C-alpha positions in Angstrom: 20.3 5.3 -13.7 17.6 2.6 -13.6 16.7 1.3 -10.2 18.1 -2.1 -11.0 21.3 -0.7 -10.9 21.2 -0.5 -7.1 20.6 -4.1 -6.7 23.5 -4.9 -8.8 25.6 -2.7 -6.8 24.6 -4.2 -3.5 25.1 -7.8 -4.9 28.8 -6.6 -5.8 29.8 -4.7 -2.8 27.9 -6.7 0.0 27.4 -10.3 -1.9 27.0 -12.2 1.4 25.2 -9.7 3.6 21.7 -10.7 4.3 19.3 -8.6 2.2 15.8 -10.1 2.8 14.3 -12.1 5.7 10.8 -13.3 5.4 9.3 -14.4 8.9 5.8 -16.1 8.7 4.6 -16.7 12.2 0.9 -17.5 11.5 1.0 -20.6 9.5 -2.5 -22.0 8.2 -1.8 -25.4 9.9 -1.3 -23.6 13.4 -2.6 -20.1 13.2 -3.0 -19.7 17.1 0.7 -21.0 17.6 2.6 -18.8 20.0 6.0 -17.7 19.9 6.9 -19.9 22.9 5.4 -22.8 20.9 7.3 -22.0 17.7 10.8 -22.0 20.1 10.1 -25.5 20.9 9.5 -26.8 17.4 12.4 -28.5 15.6 14.9 -26.8 13.5 13.9 -28.1 10.2 10.2 -26.7 11.0 11.7 -23.4 12.0 13.1 -23.0 8.6 9.6 -23.0 7.1 8.6 -19.7 8.9 12.3 -18.1 8.5 13.8 -17.7 5.3 16.6 -15.5 4.1 18.6 -14.4 1.1 21.9 -12.5 0.7 22.2 -9.7 -1.9 24.2 -11.9 -3.9 21.2 -14.5 -4.2 18.7 -11.7 -4.5 20.5 -10.5 -7.7 20.9 -14.0 -9.0 17.2 -14.9 -8.6 16.4 -11.5 -10.3 18.5 -12.4 -13.3 17.3 -15.9 -13.6 13.9 -14.7 -13.5 14.6 -12.1 -16.1 16.0 -14.5 -18.4 13.2 -16.7 -17.9 10.9 -14.1 -19.1 13.1 -13.2 -22.3 13.2 -16.8 -23.1 9.4 -16.7 -23.2 9.1 -13.9 -25.4 8.8 -11.0 -22.9 10.5 -8.2 -24.1 11.4 -4.3 -23.2 7.9 -2.5 -23.0 5.9 -5.5 -22.2 4.1 -5.6 -19.0 4.1 -8.4 -16.3 1.7 -8.5 -13.4 2.8 -9.9 -9.7 -0.3 -11.4 -7.9 1.4 -12.8 -5.0 1.3 -12.3 -0.9 4.3 -11.2 0.6 7.0 -13.7 0.4 10.6 -13.6 -0.1 10.4 -14.1 -3.7 8.2 -11.0 -4.3 11.0 -8.7 -4.8 13.4 -10.8 -6.9 10.5 -11.3 -9.4 9.8 -7.6 -9.3 13.3 -6.7 -10.1 13.4 -9.6 -12.6 10.8 -8.0 -14.7 12.4 -4.8 -14.5 15.8 -6.2 -15.6 14.2 -7.2 -19.0 13.0 -3.7 -19.6 9.4 -4.8 -19.2 7.0 -2.9 -17.0 6.2 -4.5 -13.5 2.6 -4.5 -12.6 1.9 -5.0 -8.9 -1.8 -6.3 -8.1 -3.6 -5.8 -5.0 -4.1 -9.4 -3.4 -7.7 -8.4 -2.5 -8.7 -8.3 -6.1 -11.5 -10.6 -7.0 -11.4 -12.4 -10.1 -13.3 -10.0 -12.0 -10.9 -7.1 -10.9 -8.0 -9.0 -11.9 -9.5 -9.5 -15.2 -10.2 -5.7 -15.4 -6.8 -4.5 -14.5 -5.2 -7.2 -16.8 -7.1 -5.7 -19.5 -6.5 -2.2 -18.6 -2.8 -2.4 -18.3 -2.6 -4.6 -21.2 -0.8 -7.2 -19.4 1.3 -9.9 -21.3 2.2 -12.0 -18.5 1.2 -12.9 -14.8 3.1 -14.5 -12.0 0.6 -15.6 -9.3 1.0 -17.7 -5.9 -1.1 -20.6 -4.3 -3.7 -18.1 -2.7 -4.8 -17.2 -6.2 -5.5 -20.4 -7.9 -9.1 -20.3 -7.5 -9.4 -16.7 -8.8 -7.1 -17.3 -11.6 -8.9 -20.5 -12.6 -12.1 -18.7 -12.9 -10.6 -16.3 -15.7 -7.6 -17.9 -17.2 -9.6 -18.6 -20.4 -10.7 -15.0 -20.4 -7.4 -13.1 -20.5 -6.8 -13.0 -24.2 -3.8 -10.5 -24.2 -2.0 -12.7 -21.4 0.3 -15.0 -23.1 2.2 -16.3 -20.1 1.1 -17.7 -16.8 3.7 -18.4 -14.2 3.0 -20.0 -10.9 5.1 -19.8 -7.8 4.4 -22.4 -5.2 3.6 -26.4 -4.9 1.1 -28.2 -7.0 1.1 -26.2 -10.1 -2.2 -25.9 -11.8 -2.8 -27.1 -15.3 -3.3 -23.7 -16.9 0.0 -22.2 -15.7 3.7 -23.2 -15.8 5.7 -23.7 -13.1 8.0 -20.6 -12.1 10.0 -22.8 -9.3 10.8 -25.5 -12.0 11.5 -23.4 -14.9 13.9 -20.7 -13.3 16.3 -23.7 -12.2 17.4 -23.8 -15.7 17.8 -20.1 -16.6 21.3 -18.2 -16.6 22.1 -16.2 -13.7 24.0 -13.7 -15.9 22.5 -10.2 -16.0 20.4 -9.8 -19.3 22.1 -7.5 -21.7 19.2 -5.0 -22.0 19.6 -1.3 -22.3 17.4 0.6 -19.7 17.4 4.5 -19.3 15.8 6.7 -16.6 13.2 7.9 -19.0 11.9 4.2 -19.9 8.6 3.0 -18.4 9.0 1.0 -15.1 5.9 0.2 -13.5 2.1 0.4 -13.4 0.4 0.7 -9.9 -3.3 0.8 -9.6 -5.4 3.3 -8.1 -9.1 4.4 -8.4 -11.3 7.4 -9.6 -14.3 8.9 -8.1 -16.4 5.9 -9.3 -13.8 3.6 -7.6 -12.8 1.8 -10.9 -9.0 1.3 -10.8 -6.7 3.5 -13.0 -3.4 2.3 -14.0 -0.6 4.7 -13.1 2.6 4.5 -15.0 5.9 5.5 -13.8 9.5 5.6 -15.2 12.7 4.6 -13.7 13.4 8.2 -12.7 10.4 8.2 -10.5 11.5 5.0 -8.7 14.9 6.4 -8.2 13.5 9.5 -6.9 11.6 7.7 -4.2 14.7 5.7 -3.2 16.6 9.3 -2.5 13.5 11.0 -0.9 13.1 8.2 1.6 16.8 8.0 2.6 17.1 11.7 2.9 14.1 11.8 5.2 14.9 9.0 7.5 18.8 8.8 7.2 19.0 5.1 6.8 22.4 3.6 6.7 24.0 0.1 5.8 23.3 -0.9 9.8 19.7 -0.2 9.6 17.0 -3.1 9.7 13.7 -2.0 8.0 10.7 -4.0 9.4 8.1 -4.3 6.2 4.7 -5.5 7.3 2.2 -4.0 4.6 1.6 -5.7 1.3 4.5 -5.3 -1.3 1.9 -4.5 -4.1 1.2 -1.1 -2.3 3.8 1.8 -3.1 3.8 2.8 0.8 5.6 -0.5 2.0 7.9 -0.9 -1.0 8.9 2.8 -1.3 9.7 3.0 2.3 12.0 -0.1 1.9 13.7 1.8 -1.1 15.6 4.2 1.6 17.3 1.0 3.1 17.7 -0.7 -0.4 19.5 2.4 -1.6 22.4 1.8 1.1 22.4 -2.0 1.2 20.5 -2.2 4.3 18.5 -5.5 5.4 14.8 -5.9 5.3 12.4 -8.2 7.3 9.0 -9.1 5.7 6.7 -10.1 8.5 3.6 -11.9 7.5 1.4 -11.0 10.3 0.4 -7.9 12.4 -0.3 -9.2 15.7 1.3 -7.0 18.5 3.2 -9.9 19.9 4.5 -10.9 16.6 5.9 -7.4 15.7 7.5 -6.8 19.0 9.1 -10.3 18.8 10.5 -9.6 15.4 11.7 -6.2 16.2 13.6 -7.7 19.1 15.3 -10.8 17.7 15.9 -9.4 14.2 17.3 -6.2 15.7 15.1 -4.0 13.6 15.7 -0.1 13.9 12.9 1.3 11.7 9.4 0.1 11.4 6.5 1.5 9.3 3.0 1.1 10.9 -0.7 1.8 10.0 -2.7 3.4 12.4 -4.6 0.2 13.5 -1.5 -1.7 14.0 0.0 1.1 16.2 -3.2 1.2 18.1 -3.2 -2.7 18.6 0.4 -2.4 20.2 -0.7 0.3 22.6 -3.7 -1.3 23.6 -1.8 -4.6 24.2 0.7 -2.6 26.5 -2.1 -1.1 28.4 -3.9 -4.4 29.1 -0.4 -5.8 30.0 -0.6 -8.6 27.2 2.8 -7.6 26.0 5.6 -6.1 28.4 8.5 -3.9 27.2 10.9 -5.6 29.4 10.5 -8.9 27.4 11.9 -7.3 24.3 15.4 -5.9 23.1 14.1 -2.8 21.7 17.3 -0.4 22.4 18.1 -0.3 18.7 14.7 0.5 17.4 14.9 4.3 16.4 12.2 5.3 14.2 8.7 4.4 14.0 6.6 6.3 11.0 3.1 6.2 9.9 1.4 6.9 6.7 -1.6 5.9 4.2 -4.2 7.5 6.6 -4.9 10.6 8.7 -3.0 10.0 12.3 -4.6 11.2 15.4 -2.3 13.2 17.4 -3.5 11.5 20.6 -2.2 8.1 19.3 1.4 9.6 18.8 1.3 11.0 22.2 0.6 7.7 23.7 3.3 6.1 21.4 6.0 8.5 22.8 5.0 7.8 26.2 6.0 4.3 25.9 8.7 5.0 23.5 10.2 8.6 24.6 13.4 7.8 22.8 12.0 6.9 19.3 11.9 9.5 16.3 8.6 9.6 14.6 7.4 10.7 11.3 4.2 11.4 9.4 4.3 10.6 5.6 1.8 11.5 2.8 1.7 10.6 -0.6 -0.3 9.0 -3.5 0.7 6.2 -5.8 0.5 8.9 -8.5 3.4 10.3 -6.8 5.2 7.1 -6.3 4.2 6.7 -2.7 5.1 8.3 0.4 7.3 11.4 0.9 6.0 14.2 -1.4 5.0 15.8 2.0 6.2 14.6 5.4 6.3 15.9 8.8 10.1 15.5 9.4 11.3 13.6 12.6 12.5 17.0 14.0 8.8 18.4 14.0 7.0 16.0 16.4 5.3 19.3 18.0 3.3 19.6 14.8 1.7 16.1 14.7 -1.7 16.6 12.9 -0.1 18.1 10.2 1.0 16.2 7.2 4.0 18.4 7.0 6.2 20.3 4.7 7.4 19.8 1.0 9.3 16.5 0.9 13.2 16.2 -0.7 12.9 17.4 -4.2 9.1 18.1 -4.1 7.4 21.4 -4.5 3.9 22.0 -3.1 1.0 24.2 -3.9 -2.5 24.8 -2.5 -5.0 26.1 -5.1 -8.3 27.2 -5.8 -10.6 25.7 -8.5 -9.0 27.9 -11.3 -5.7 26.5 -10.0 -4.8 29.7 -8.7 -2.6 30.0 -5.6 -4.9 30.6 -2.3 -3.8 32.8 0.6 -1.9 30.9 3.5 -4.6 29.6 5.9 -7.4 29.2 3.3 -8.3 25.7 2.1 -7.7 24.7 -1.5 -6.6 21.6 -3.3 -3.3 20.4 -2.7 -1.0 20.1 -5.6 2.4 18.6 -5.8 5.6 18.6 -8.4 8.6 16.6 -8.6 10.4 13.7 -10.4 8.2 11.4 -8.7 5.1 12.5 -10.4 3.5 9.8 -12.7 4.1 9.9 -16.4 0.3 9.4 -17.1 -3.0 7.4 -16.1 -2.1 4.5 -18.9 -4.4 4.7 -21.8 -6.7 7.2 -20.0 -5.7 10.7 -21.8 -8.8 12.4 -20.4 -8.0 11.4 -16.7 -4.3 12.3 -17.3 -5.2 15.6 -18.5 -7.9 16.4 -15.4 -5.0 15.3 -12.9 -1.7 16.6 -14.4 -1.3 20.3 -15.2 2.0 21.9 -16.1 4.0 19.3 -14.5 1.6 19.7 -11.1 -0.3 16.6 -9.8 -3.7 17.6 -8.6 -4.0 15.1 -5.4 -7.8 15.6 -5.0 -7.1 16.3 -1.3 -8.2 19.7 0.1 -5.6 21.3 2.6 -4.5 24.6 4.1 -1.1 25.8 5.2 -0.5 27.3 8.6 1.6 30.3 9.2 4.7 28.1 10.0 4.6 26.5 6.6 2.9 23.1 7.7 0.2 21.8 5.5 -3.0 20.3 7.0 -5.4 18.0 5.4 -9.1 19.3 5.8 -11.0 16.8 3.6 -10.8 14.7 0.4 -12.1 16.1 -2.7 -13.6 12.7 -3.4 -15.4 10.5 -1.0 -13.0 7.9 -0.7 -13.0 6.3 3.0 -9.7 5.1 4.4 -10.2 2.3 6.8 -6.9 0.7 8.2 -5.0 2.2 5.3 -7.2 0.6 2.7 -9.4 2.8 0.4 -13.0 2.0 0.3 -14.9 3.6 -2.6 -18.6 4.3 -1.6 -19.9 3.9 -5.2 -18.8 0.4 -5.3 -20.4 -0.5 -1.9 -23.7 1.5 -2.7 -23.9 -0.3 -6.0 -23.5 -3.6 -4.4 -26.4 -3.0 -1.8 -28.8 -1.4 -4.4 -29.1 -4.9 -5.5 -31.0 -5.9 -2.5 -34.8 -6.1 -3.4 -35.9 -4.0 -0.2 -33.2 -1.2 -0.7 -35.0 2.0 -2.4 -31.7 4.1 -1.8 -28.3 4.0 -0.1 -25.4 6.1 0.9 -22.2 5.1 2.2 -20.0 7.6 4.5 -17.1 7.3 6.7 -17.6 7.5 10.3 -14.5 7.9 12.7 -13.0 5.0 14.4 -10.5 4.9 17.1 -8.6 2.0 15.7 -9.3 2.0 11.9 -9.3 5.6 11.4 -12.6 5.4 9.6 -15.5 2.8 9.1 -18.1 2.6 6.2 -21.4 3.4 7.5 -24.4 2.6 5.0 -27.5 5.0 5.1 -30.2 2.6 3.9 -33.6 3.9 2.6 -36.2 0.9 2.4 -38.7 0.8 -0.3 -42.2 1.5 0.9 -44.0 -1.9 1.8 -40.8 -3.8 2.6 -39.2 -4.6 5.7 -35.5 -5.0 6.4 -33.1 -5.7 9.3 -29.4 -5.1 10.0 -28.9 -8.8 10.3 -30.4 -9.2 6.9 -28.1 -6.6 5.3 -25.0 -8.0 7.1 -25.7 -11.5 5.8 -26.3 -9.9 2.3 -22.9 -8.3 2.4 -21.0 -11.5 3.1 -20.7 -11.6 -0.8 -18.5 -8.5 -0.4 -14.8 -8.7 0.5 -14.6 -8.5 4.4 -12.9 -5.0 4.2 -15.7 -3.5 2.1 -18.5 -4.5 4.4 -20.0 -1.6 6.2 -19.4 -1.6 9.9 -22.8 0.3 10.5 -26.2 0.2 9.1 -28.5 3.1 9.6 -31.9 2.9 8.4 -33.1 6.5 7.2 -33.9 8.6 4.1 -31.2 9.4 1.8 -31.5 13.2 1.1 -30.5 14.1 -2.7 -30.1 17.6 -3.9 -32.3 19.2 -7.0 -29.7 17.6 -9.5 -30.1 14.1 -7.9 -26.7 14.0 -6.1 -26.6 12.4 -2.7 -26.0 15.3 -0.2 -23.2 13.5 1.8 -22.2 16.6 3.8 -25.8 16.7 5.3 -25.3 13.1 6.3 -22.1 13.7 7.8 -23.3 16.2 9.8 -26.5 14.4 10.8 -24.4 11.2 12.0 -21.5 13.1 13.6 -19.1 12.0 10.8 -16.6 14.8 11.4 -13.7 13.7 9.2 -10.7 12.4 11.2 -8.6 15.1 9.9 -10.9 17.7 10.8 -11.0 16.5 14.4 -7.0 16.6 14.6 -7.0 20.0 13.3 -9.3 21.5 15.9 -7.3 19.9 18.6 
């Protein structure tokens, strides 16, 4: 059955129960406001940073948006993009698109205007829903999106080049649209990137989304009484697909717009959250705040919190050891996945296997796993090869990219591009990534993009970007810069030049040195990693 049937079931069985809560403690007007200050402001102001909707309201909003899209000519098989920050409207919009039979296309809120344009063209987007944070970027490209015939804006002061979602939806029917949707129908396009860093459009069907729900609920045993705290961006498969386990059983989710340790702990306490999914940096920040005494566990109600799990990047075992010292009664799990495998869970550690922290785990519910050589033959246990996964959550294809699809899918197996080995107990350990992607704070950084940008500097002859270990972020980008003969260049000059890059893409370390290349002209990044002590985080874990 299509994933929209879960929403309809929850709205029927639990109509008046809270489905979603949005909490926004860090408003633009008072970004440094503390929770004590918030408790003193008037009730009307309080409502501006805490909103909630029931399952019935969730379903009604989704139906109304679906009918709005249908009235504007969006039909089954069309594509509608979401370009919004996390908010309580995000998921009803997501499901409203699905209810029309159209394909939902979540976009990374970090995208530049040109990246939005590129992805809209790549996915052949017919409509875009965007929020106030994106007015400037959309204005840059609104007349350069020939395939986009519908632009809807959610927020106050609608720009002239778009229509107001908030005004139009009020006049739409709340009845469920009568559109026949099957498991094999196309459902969603998520964006990833290849070796060059340019996004690929990953196409999934409804069956894959449903499998993600079942995998998550099987791994973490969510019940109706669980409350899931969701902090990562909803455009990412990781956040949404972890929430899918609670969605399947009608559990409440809390969307927190902020990552400060005191905010996370306060929300867990006040909303009685039982499950939280963190990225390594956020976990590190909480532990550091506890070590410093900035936050004290006695100030919070935490007895109900039963599970903390991490994904999106390698997890240092020492971090989890520290976490369990503060929270000895918590379950812990590591989750591995890709957008091509509908997010987390194709491999997971399992809450019963905390003694194996450092491994990514064992095959997830309904998944098969292989480690293969360059000929796609099985390697012996203990030998390093490429990790391949197979299951109902594997993507249908890279949309409009037959060549990339053929290179990645083989007889139903998805080649992950990650190098791994299996230990004698059947647990899988990552060794390195086949591609040179740097994972910093859960975000993928693509060295080629950063290198291409830096090469525009007049003093740079050659450049290589590699990942260096970092306690908080997992990895940071380091730029090895070879200066042209006769030129001079300083670190401050490079840092100033990089201000034109998005903050998360800027190199954290600048090294002036020659860039080694092999006889075929390729940068010898293994040489650079060895030279600058860039032992991959996963390698360091496996040696502990």
